[in-house]
C-alpha positions, 0 to 999 in steps of 0.5 A: 580404498574409498571411491569418491562420487562426483556430485552435481549441484543445482542451485536456484531461488524460489519465493515462499509465502509465509503469512503476509511475507514473501521469503526468497530462499535458496534451494540446492539439489545434490544428485549422486547415487541417490537423489538428495535435495536440501532446501534452506526454505521453510515449508509454506503454510497450508493456507494463505488467505488474501486480505479483504478488500477495503470497502465503503466511501470517504468524503471531504467536508468544508468549503473549498477555499484557501485558508479553510481546513478540509476534513475527511469523513470515514464513517462509512469506511468498512472494516477496522485497522489503522487508516493511512491518509494521502491528500492529493492536488490533482495527481500530486501528493500533498499534506501529511498522513492526517485526516485534515488538510489546510488549503494553501494558496498554491491549491487555488484553481485545483481540486483536492482528493484524499486516498486512504488505505487501512491496515489489514485490508487490500486496496485503497479508496479515493474520495470524489474531488472537491469543488475547484479551490477558490481564493479569498485573496484580492489581487490589485493590478 
C-alpha cells in the first residue's frame, strides 16, 4: 500500500536581472516531507553593472529663423554609441531622429531644443534653447 503525501504549492513571480534585461520568472515552492523548491528562473549574473551616464554638452547652430536648418553639434558629447535625437518646440516633440531640423512657420515665436541619448549610456542631454524663432514672412493687414 502506497501512502500519498499531500503537497502544498506556493507560486510567486520575481524579476531577475540578466545583463541589461529584466526577466519575470515564476517560482513554485513544493513542501512535503522534505522542502523542495523548483524555480523556472535563471540564476542572476554575479555582477550587474550600471550603464555609464551620458556626459558632455550639445549645442544648436544656425540662425533661429523660419526656413533655416538647425544642426546639432555633438563634438563634446562623451562616450561612444548610436545617438538618438529628439527635437522639441517647448515641450512638444517635433522633427525626426536626425541631427538637423528645418524651422517651419509653426515654430515662429517659440524656442527649440534638442534632447539626445546615446546607446550604451544612461540618461540624456538637452541643449540650451535657441533664440525665439523669427519669421521672415511679411503679413499684410
